[in-house]
N, C-alpha and C positions, 0 to 999 in steps of 0.2 A: 180612221178613228182618232188618230193623234191630232188631226186638225180640229176635230170636234172638241177634243179635250182642251185644246188651246183656246178655243172660243169660250168654253165654259169657265176655265180657270187660267187666264193669261198670266196672272201674277204668280202661278206655281210652275210656269214653264221655264225652268232654269236648272242647270247642272244635272240634267237627265232625270229630274224628279217625276215628270209625267210618264216618261217611258218606263220608269221603275214601277210606278203604280200599275200601269197597264200590264207589265210583265208579271207582277205579283198576282193580279186577278187571273191571268192565264194559268200560272203555276197552280193556284188554288183550285180552279175548276178542273184542270187536268188531274190533279192529285185526288180530288174527290171522285172523279169519274173512274180513275184507275182502281180505287178501293172497291168498286163494284165488279171488277174483273177478277175472277178467281185465279187467273193465270199470273196476276201481278204478285210478286213476292211480298209477303206480309212484313218481312224484316230482312235486311241485308246485314246480318250480324257481323260485327267487327269488335275486336278487343279494344280496350282503351288506347293501347299503343298504336294500333292500326288506325283508329279513328283520328287520333291526333295527327297522324301523317297525312290523312286525307283532307282534313279541314284546317284552314289557317285560323287558329283560335286567338292568335296574338293581336292585341290592340296596340297600334302604333301611335307615334306623336302626331303624325299627319293622317287625316282621314282618307279613306279610299274612294269616297264618293258613291253616288247612287248606282252608277253603272257597274262598277266592279263588285259591289256587294251582292249582286244578283247571283253570281256564281256560287258564293258561299250559302246563300239562301236555298238554292237548288240542292246543294249537298246536304243541308240540314233536313230537307224533305226526304232525300234519297236514303239517308242512313238512320232516320227515326223509325220507330215501330209504328206501323199503320194501325192505330187503334180504331179507325173507322172502316177497316177492311171487313168484308163479310165473313171472314173466317178467323176473326179475332175473338177469342172466348176466354181470355187470360185473366181479366179483372172483373170487378163488379160493375163494370160499365163498358160500353162498346158502341160502335156505329157513329154516324154523323147526322145530326139533325140540321138539315140545310137551312130551314127557316131560322133556327137559333143562331146559326153562323152569320146570317145577315144581321141579326140583332147585335151579335158580338162585334162585327166590323164597325157598325155605327156607334156602338158604345165606346170603342177606342177612339173614333174620330171626335166624338163630343167630349170625352174625358171629364165627365161630371163626377161629383162626389155626393154621397147620400146623407150628409149630416143635416142639411137644412133645406127647407122648401124654397128659399130664395135662390139657391144654387141649382136645385134639381126639382123644379115644380112638376114637370110631366112624370118623371120617374118616381117621385114620391107618391103620386096618386096611383100609378101602376102598381107599385109595391103594396100599398095599402089594400087595393082591390084584390090582388092575387092572394094576399094573406087572409082576407075575409072569405074568399072562395074556398081556400084550403081548410079553414076552420069549419066551414059549412060541411065539408066532406066528413069531418070527424063527428059532427053533431053539436058543435058549440054555436050558440046564437051570438055570443059576444066573445071578447078575449083580446089577446095581444099577440105580437109576433114581430119578427124581423128577419131579413136576409143576412147571412153571415158567411165568412170565407171558409166554408167546408163543414162537413158533418161533425168533426172533432170539436170545432169552435162552437157549434150549436149545442153539443152535449155539455160543454163547459158553461155556456150561458144558461142552459136549463138547470144545471146543478147549482150555479150561483144564485139563481132565482129561488131554488129550494132552500139554500142556506139562508138567504135574506129573509124569507118568510118564517123559517123555523127559529132562527137566531137573529132577530131584528137589530140588535145592538152591534153585531159583528162588523158591519160595514164601517162604522165609526170607531169603535173601541176595541175591536178584535175579539178573539175567543175568550170568554169568561174563564177565570182560573179554575183549575181542578174540575174541568168538564171533559168528559169523554164523548166525542162526537163520531158517529159512524154512519155509513151508508151500506145498503145491501144490494148485491147484484148477482147475476148468474155467473157460474164458472165458465160459460161460453160467451159472455158479453165481450164487447170490443175493448181492447186495451186502453182506450181513451178514458173509460170510466175511472180506472185506477189512477191514470195520470191526472185526471181532474182533481182527485182527492189530494194528490201531491201538490198541484199548482195552487190549490186553495189553502194550503198550509196545514191540512189535517194529517197528511202523510199517507203513504200507500197502505199502511197497516190498518187504517180506518175503513178501508174498502173490504167488506166481508163478503166472500163468495158463497153462494148457495149452490149445492150440486144440482146437476140436471138429471132428468130421468131419461135414460137411454132405452131404445134407440131414437126416441123422438127429439132429444136435444133440448127439451123445454125445461124451464126452471121448476124445481120441486116446490109447489105452492104450500103444501102442508109443512114442509121443513122451513120455508121462509117465515110462515106464521109463527112456528115454534121459536125460532131464533129471535124474531122481533119481540116476542113476548118476554123472552129471557133477558134481552138487552134492556128493555124498558124497566124490568124488575130490578136490574142492576144499577139503575139510575143513569144509563147512557142516553144521549140525545141521538135519535135517528133523524138525520136531516133529509134523507131521500132514499127511495127504492128505485133502482134503475134496471129496467128490463129491456128486452130486445124484440123488435118485430123484424125478423130476418137476420139470423146470426151469420157471421162472416163465413164460416166454413160449411155448416150443414144447412143454413138457410131457415132455421127453425123459428117459429113464431111463439114466443111465450104467451101464456094464457092471460091476456090483459084483463079480461072480464073478472077472472078469479082473483088475480093479484090486486086489481082495483078494489075489490071488496075487502081484502086484507088491509090495504093501506087506509081505506076509509075507517075501518074498525079501529086501527091504531092511530088515526089522525096524522098520517105521514104522507109527504109529497111523493107522487108517483111520476117519474120521468120515463118516457118510452123512446128508446133509440130506434127509430124507424128509418134511419138513413138508407138502409138497403131495401127493406121490405115495404116501405110506405106506399109504393106504387100500387099496391093491391086496392087501395081506397079509390082509385080511378076506374076500377072494373066492378060492375055489378055482379059478375060471376065469382070474383075472388075477394070481394070486400070483407067477407065474413072471417077471413084470416086475422083481421084486427077487431073482432067483436069486442065491445067494451071499451073501445078507444076513448069514448067520451068521458070515461072515469079517470083518465090521466089528467095530470095538472100541466104537463108540458110534453111536447112531442117534437123530435128532430127528424127532418126529412131532407133528402137531396134529389134534385131533378136531374143530376148528371149521370145517375146510375142507369136504371132501367129505361128511362126516357132518352138517354143518349145526348143530352145537351152538353155544350162545351163546359169544361171546368172553369170556374166553380159556380155552383148554383144551389145553395143550401138554405133552409129556413128552420127557425125555431118557432113553434106555435105554442101559445099558452091559453089556458082556459079563462083566467082572470085578467081583466084590463089593468094597466098601470104597474104591473109587477116589475117589468124590465126597467121602467123609468126610475122607480124607487130604488131598485138595486144598483143601477149603473150611473145615474145622472150626477154630474158635478157642477152644473149650473154656471158654466163659464160664459159671461156676458159678451166677451169679445166675439163669440161665435153664435151663441144662442140668444138672440135679441128678443126683447119683449115686444112683439108686433102682432098684428091681427092674425097671422098664419102660424103662430108659435106652436099650436097644437098639431101642426103637420111637420114639425121638425123631428126627425127620427133618430138623429145622431146620439142623443143621450140614452137610447135604449141599448146600445151596444158597448163593447170594450174598445171599439175603434174610434178614432177621430175621423180622418178621411176614410171613406168606405166606397169600394167599387160598386158600380151599378150592375147588379146581377139579375134584377127583376126583369129588365127589358127583354133579354133574350128569351126568357120563359114566357113573357107576355106575347112576344112575336110568334113563338112556336104555337102556343095555345090558341092564339087568334087565327093562325093559318089552319091548324088541324082540328080545332074544336075538341069538346069533350069526347066526341065519338072517335076521333082520330087517336087520342091518347088511350082510350079504352081498348081500341083495336091493337095498339102497340103492346100494351100490357098482356092482353089475352094471347097474342101471338107468342110472346116469350114463354108463357105458361104452357102453351101447346107444344113448343119445341122441347121443353123439359120433359113433358109426358112422353113425347115421341122417342127421344134418345133413351129414356128409362126403359121403355118397351123393347127397344133394340138391344140394349145391354142384357136384359133378362132373357132375350131370345137366344143368347149364346152362353149357356151355363158351361163352366169349365174354362172358358176364355175370359169372361168378365164376371165380376162379383160386385153386387151393390154393397155400399157401406150402410146406407139407410134405404130400406126396401122401397118405401113410397115417399120420396121427397115432396114436401108441400110447397116448396118455393122453386126458385130457378137454379139452385145449387144441386147438381147431380154428382154425387160422390161415389166412386167405384174403384175397384182394383182391376188391373190387367194381370191375368195369370200367365206368366211366360211359359213356353214349352217345357223348360226344365223343371217346372213346379207342378205340372199337370198330373203327374203320376204319384205325387206325394200325398200322404195323409195330412189333414189339417193339423198344424202345429207350428213351432218356432221356425223350423227350416223353411217351410213353405211360405210362411208370412214374410220372412226375411228376403226371400227371392222376389216376392211380389213388390215389396217396398223398394228394393234396389232397382228392379225393372222400371218402376215409375220414374225415378230420377234419371236413369240412363236414357230411356226413350224420350223423356221431355227435353233433354239436352240435344239429342239428335233432331228433334222436331224444331227446336230453336235455331239450330245451325242451318237446316234446310229452308226454313222460312215460308213453307206453304200454308201452315196453319199454326195457331198457338192457343193452347189451353194450359191450365195450371194444375199444381198439386199442392197438397197440404198434409198436415198431421194433426192429431187431436188426442188429448188424454182419453184413455180407455179404448182407443182404436189403434191397432198395431201399425207402426211404421208410416210410410208415405203412401198416399192414395191420390187418385185423380179428383180434382174439383173442377168440374166443367160448368161454366156459367152460360145460360141461354138467353141473355138479354139483348143480343145483337139483333136489331130490327130488320136487317137485310138477310139474315141467315134463313136457310130453308131446311127441309128434311134431308135433302141431298148433302148439305153441309154437315148435318149431324152424322150421317152415315160415313162421310169422309173422315171425320175425326176418329171414329172407331177403326176404320180400315187402315188409317195411317198408324195408329198405335199398334195394331196387329203387324203391319209391315215392318215398322221400325224395331219391333221387339221379337221378330221371328227367329233371331239368332241367339236369343237369351235363354 
């Protein structure tokens, strides 16, 4: 094979470069194959001190060359958490989309930037077509959109667009004097909404939280309407309402349909953070979770979560065309020339100048698997959530659900340790369950066979398990394994 490489790329055959590329391909394929083997440790946990002793992190004056670096590359693989492992359930993303990995490799090789058509002609058209397809899933016939580096960034772009539409003079002149500007969001919304208010100069106090209705975890729509009415009566400017399709902890979908009506009534911009839950739009069975999505003005979504694409791959979608350009464009002629393809220059829609090509890996994956393949992936994730929920409920006294019937891929529950099983419900029992969660989770991390996470939430006592079922390689056997491991590791508590 090396001889074949030398024929293909004779000008790269020096200093061990071709051998290094060949070795990295082997490492990558081996790594992805091992992720499908349930006997492969998911993590070989080491403390920061131990890890520094294992890997030579120092950068010297003289380079080590391609051959020597391979040892350190292998160590990086060995001691990193295998997020592509079939028993990784720790975050709101998991698994490895092999088609997207191919797109990611080629993206790095080409090293393009998404600001102008003249630099990225192919990727510009791919991005525009994917955005159009995504808008179609929402029900928008036209609109705007852009890929951005992460869901938090997309939320910021959406809220900036809302600010620009609500207070058009602010881009140039800043906030008018003696004006109180606020936005409304759910008390269970992602923390980036509050941070966006800080970044935009309004301050975190301008982010007003509406309580949720428990146990559903959805925003209280009537209370939202009441507080918006009061704010407007007080002369405040409401620049946006930000709700969530798939909250971080409970996975709850706010009622977009009802909130959309409230926002239309008050003529206020509606932004939907669907970074976690937007995948439901790809499934005919689960699309109704985002009923009324067409009433939103902007929607953020990430393909790296339920679909398992490599980080990062996030989009902001808008109902009206031209909003992002009017909000962010600075018209720098050294970069954005007046040429025949100027309408295909996407750079002025974002906060970035140079911008990584994130659309390509999504295009490759979607092209390989098609609408049907993506829908099957989403449906599989929902099926796994339903299965493990059923298994948890089949063991009353050992496990307890936080939310009886989760509507998303977040399955939140308590493990009741043996020492708490004879106790009446109350503070002592709850405290034991909370402590058991963190103790068992640490044991799980150190053993490295499986990894799922825990959380806490206002109105819910202590720490509980938050199990995420978006791993495309996971099976019912893996769901059972998670529960049996928790029981095994907590048997002495």
